[in-house]
C-alpha positions in Angstrom: 6.1 -20.1 -57.0 9.6 -20.2 -55.6 11.1 -18.5 -52.6 14.6 -17.6 -51.6 15.4 -18.2 -48.0 17.6 -15.2 -47.4 17.6 -12.6 -44.6 15.5 -10.2 -46.6 12.5 -12.3 -45.5 12.9 -11.0 -42.0 11.8 -7.6 -43.3 8.4 -8.8 -44.4 8.0 -12.3 -43.2 6.2 -14.9 -45.3 8.1 -18.0 -44.0 5.0 -19.7 -42.7 1.5 -19.9 -44.1 0.3 -17.0 -41.9 2.4 -14.7 -44.1 2.1 -12.0 -41.4 4.6 -9.8 -43.2 6.0 -8.5 -39.9 9.3 -6.6 -40.0 11.1 -8.8 -37.6 14.2 -6.6 -37.7 12.2 -4.1 -35.7 9.6 -6.2 -33.9 8.2 -9.8 -33.8 6.2 -11.9 -36.1 3.1 -14.0 -35.2 5.6 -16.6 -34.1 6.9 -14.3 -31.4 10.4 -14.3 -33.0 12.6 -11.5 -34.1 15.4 -11.8 -36.7 17.8 -13.1 -33.9 18.0 -16.8 -33.6 16.8 -17.9 -30.1 17.6 -21.5 -28.9 16.3 -23.1 -25.7 18.2 -26.4 -25.7 20.8 -28.2 -27.9 21.6 -31.8 -26.7 21.5 -35.4 -27.5 17.8 -36.6 -27.3 16.8 -40.2 -26.8 13.0 -40.0 -27.1 12.5 -39.7 -30.8 11.5 -42.7 -33.0 14.0 -45.5 -32.6 15.3 -45.0 -36.2 16.1 -41.4 -35.3 17.4 -41.6 -31.7 19.4 -44.8 -32.3 21.8 -45.8 -29.5 23.6 -42.4 -29.2 20.8 -40.0 -29.5 19.6 -37.4 -32.0 21.4 -34.0 -31.9 18.3 -31.9 -31.2 18.2 -28.2 -31.3 15.0 -26.6 -29.9 14.2 -23.2 -31.3 12.1 -20.7 -29.5 8.8 -19.4 -30.8 6.3 -21.2 -33.1 4.1 -20.5 -36.0 1.3 -22.5 -34.3 -0.7 -21.7 -31.2 -1.5 -25.2 -29.8 -3.3 -24.9 -26.6 -1.9 -28.2 -25.3 1.7 -27.7 -26.3 4.1 -29.7 -24.1 6.9 -27.2 -25.0 4.9 -24.2 -24.2 7.7 -22.5 -22.3 9.6 -22.0 -25.5 6.7 -22.0 -28.1 4.4 -19.6 -26.3 6.4 -18.0 -23.5 9.6 -17.4 -25.6 12.2 -18.9 -23.3 15.6 -19.2 -24.9 18.9 -17.5 -25.6 19.7 -15.3 -28.6 22.8 -16.5 -30.4 24.7 -15.6 -33.5 24.7 -17.6 -36.8 28.3 -18.6 -36.1 27.4 -19.9 -32.6 24.5 -21.9 -34.2 26.9 -23.4 -36.7 29.3 -24.3 -33.8 26.4 -26.0 -31.9 25.6 -28.1 -35.0 29.2 -29.3 -35.1 29.4 -29.9 -31.4 26.4 -32.2 -31.5 28.0 -34.1 -34.3 31.2 -34.4 -32.2 29.2 -35.7 -29.3 28.1 -38.6 -31.5 24.6 -37.6 -32.6 23.2 -39.8 -35.3 21.6 -36.7 -37.0 21.0 -33.0 -36.6 17.4 -32.5 -35.5 16.0 -29.0 -36.0 12.8 -28.6 -33.9 10.4 -25.8 -34.8 12.9 -24.1 -37.0 10.7 -22.4 -39.6 10.8 -18.9 -38.1 14.6 -18.8 -38.3 15.2 -20.5 -41.7 17.3 -17.7 -43.3 19.8 -17.8 -40.4 19.7 -21.6 -40.2 20.5 -21.9 -43.9 23.4 -19.5 -43.4 24.7 -21.6 -40.5 24.5 -24.8 -42.5 26.3 -23.2 -45.4 29.2 -22.3 -43.0 29.8 -25.9 -42.2 28.6 -27.6 -45.4 32.0 -29.5 -45.8 32.2 -30.6 -42.2 28.7 -31.7 -41.3 28.4 -35.3 -42.4 25.3 -36.5 -40.4 21.8 -36.1 -41.9 19.6 -33.1 -41.1 16.1 -33.8 -39.7 13.4 -31.1 -40.0 11.1 -31.6 -37.1 8.0 -29.5 -37.5 4.3 -29.0 -36.7 3.4 -29.6 -40.4 2.0 -26.1 -40.9 4.4 -25.2 -43.6 4.4 -23.6 -47.1 5.2 -26.0 -49.8 7.4 -23.4 -51.4 9.6 -23.2 -48.3 9.9 -27.0 -48.2 11.0 -26.9 -51.8 13.7 -24.3 -51.0 15.1 -26.7 -48.3 15.7 -29.5 -50.8 19.5 -29.3 -50.6 19.6 -28.9 -46.8 17.1 -31.5 -45.3 17.5 -35.2 -45.5 14.7 -36.4 -43.2 11.3 -34.8 -42.8 9.5 -35.3 -39.5 6.3 -33.4 -39.8 3.2 -33.6 -37.6 -0.1 -34.1 -39.3 -2.4 -32.8 -36.5 -5.9 -32.3 -37.9 -8.1 -32.8 -40.9 -11.1 -30.9 -39.6 -10.8 -27.1 -39.9 -12.9 -26.3 -36.8 -10.7 -28.5 -34.6 -7.6 -27.0 -36.1 -8.9 -23.5 -35.4 -10.0 -24.3 -31.9 -6.8 -25.9 -30.7 -4.1 -24.3 -32.8 -5.7 -21.1 -34.3 -5.1 -22.5 -37.8 -8.4 -23.2 -39.7 -6.3 -23.7 -42.9 -4.0 -26.3 -41.2 -4.8 -29.3 -43.3 -4.8 -27.2 -46.5 -1.2 -26.3 -46.0 0.1 -29.4 -44.1 -1.2 -31.8 -46.8 0.6 -29.9 -49.6 3.8 -29.6 -47.5 3.9 -33.3 -46.9 3.4 -34.1 -50.5 6.3 -31.9 -51.4 8.5 -33.5 -48.7 7.8 -36.9 -50.3 8.5 -35.6 -53.8 11.9 -34.4 -52.6 13.0 -37.6 -50.7 11.4 -40.4 -52.5 11.5 -43.8 -50.8 12.6 -43.9 -47.2 16.1 -45.1 -46.8 17.7 -46.8 -43.7 21.3 -47.7 -43.1 22.7 -51.1 -42.0 21.9 -50.2 -38.3 18.3 -49.4 -39.0 18.8 -45.6 -38.8 16.9 -43.5 -41.2 19.1 -41.5 -43.6 16.5 -40.1 -45.9 12.7 -40.0 -46.1 9.5 -38.9 -44.4 8.0 -39.9 -41.1 4.6 -38.4 -40.5 3.7 -38.1 -36.8 0.1 -38.0 -35.6 -0.8 -37.6 -31.9 -4.2 -39.0 -31.1 -6.2 -36.4 -29.0 -9.0 -37.2 -26.5 -12.4 -37.4 -28.1 -11.1 -36.9 -31.6 -10.3 -40.4 -32.9 -12.6 -39.9 -35.8 -10.4 -37.0 -37.1 -7.4 -39.3 -36.7 -9.0 -42.0 -38.8 -9.9 -39.4 -41.5 -6.3 -38.4 -41.7 -5.3 -42.1 -42.1 -7.7 -42.5 -44.9 -6.2 -39.4 -46.6 -2.7 -40.9 -46.2 -3.8 -44.2 -47.7 -5.8 -42.6 -50.6 -3.4 -39.7 -51.5 0.2 -40.5 -50.7 2.2 -42.9 -53.0 2.4 -46.4 -51.5 5.4 -47.1 -49.3 6.4 -43.4 -49.6 6.6 -42.7 -45.9 6.4 -44.1 -42.4 3.6 -43.3 -39.9 4.3 -42.6 -36.2 1.1 -42.8 -34.1 1.6 -41.1 -30.8 -0.3 -41.9 -27.6 1.7 -39.4 -25.5 -0.9 -36.7 -25.3 -0.8 -35.1 -21.8 -2.9 -32.0 -21.1 -0.4 -29.2 -20.8 -0.6 -25.4 -20.8 -4.2 -24.1 -21.4 -5.5 -27.7 -21.8 -5.0 -28.5 -18.2 -8.0 -29.0 -15.9 -9.6 -25.7 -15.1 -8.5 -24.2 -18.4 -10.5 -23.2 -21.4 -10.5 -26.6 -23.1 -12.2 -29.0 -20.7 -12.9 -31.6 -23.5 -9.2 -32.3 -23.9 -8.2 -31.9 -20.3 -7.6 -35.7 -20.0 -5.3 -38.3 -21.5 -6.6 -40.5 -24.2 -8.0 -43.9 -23.4 -6.6 -47.2 -24.5 -9.8 -47.7 -26.5 -9.3 -44.5 -28.4 -5.7 -45.2 -29.3 -6.4 -48.8 -30.3 -9.3 -47.8 -32.6 -6.9 -45.6 -34.5 -4.3 -48.3 -34.6 -6.9 -50.8 -35.9 -7.8 -48.3 -38.6 -4.2 -48.0 -39.7 -3.8 -51.7 -39.9 -7.0 -52.1 -41.9 -5.8 -49.5 -44.3 -2.5 -51.3 -44.7 -0.5 -48.5 -43.1 1.8 -50.8 -41.2 5.2 -49.2 -42.0 5.7 -47.1 -38.9 5.7 -46.8 -35.1 3.3 -46.9 -32.2 3.7 -45.9 -28.6 3.0 -47.6 -25.3 0.4 -45.8 -23.3 3.1 -45.2 -20.6 4.6 -42.6 -22.9 1.9 -40.1 -21.8 4.0 -38.7 -18.9 5.2 -35.2 -18.2 8.7 -36.5 -17.5 9.2 -37.2 -21.2 9.2 -33.5 -21.9 12.8 -32.2 -22.1 14.1 -29.7 -19.7 14.6 -26.3 -21.2 17.6 -25.0 -19.3 19.8 -23.7 -22.1 21.8 -26.9 -22.1 24.3 -26.8 -25.0 23.6 -23.1 -25.7 
């Protein structure tokens, strides 16, 4: 099945796996987004993987709304609460070029799925002038058909792979079918990019980096995901980024509805996942220091650059 990423999709939205078919011209989808692009921040970002941030930063655009409902989201002010500013397609295209002018190594689209028809239009407007690679930074809950439709627009895929277990996915992100869709989407990303490519400065120019954040008490699910990667994905087809930065935000804070994840992960938990990755030969990638689990690493959403 193929899909055309045009603005007609806003009339009966099937951009994400939920396929809620909302008429976003008149109301909002499950993602809490209308057909008007809303952006919360557009600035150079220095806290991505080293091959993305480089020395000058990644030109990161944070879009408002989200197709997931992660109870621990560190960006909850934009994903759940809808903070941001509505802008035109032309303004979005101008922002993309401004980030390039500021020296961004790449254009980093964060949580962009709900606005893809408008983003495609903006990219088409500047196709001859945008020379830096485009990064698609997403939660992994994507339709493979939509990924395929982005083939000529995205150079670098940066998906999360959050859960293997459907109960865990349902409890923490309201997506019992998370792995079903994320696994197919990641396979499609790899088919489109092939082997990961870096330039002479060690910056990624094409390929897939799969992010996985280890959650408290759930190291076994993390290890199951690593086994799936090892057993299913072509050898050397992607890089793995294992994150230790989990901090209980939003509804996962102490006193909330999710007491079992209202703490940071332990060194033991993270190291067990790292050990499993090494044992499986998944050594192409990145790890985090435990000091990364700090609230100050979350960007300020103050409409900078918008």
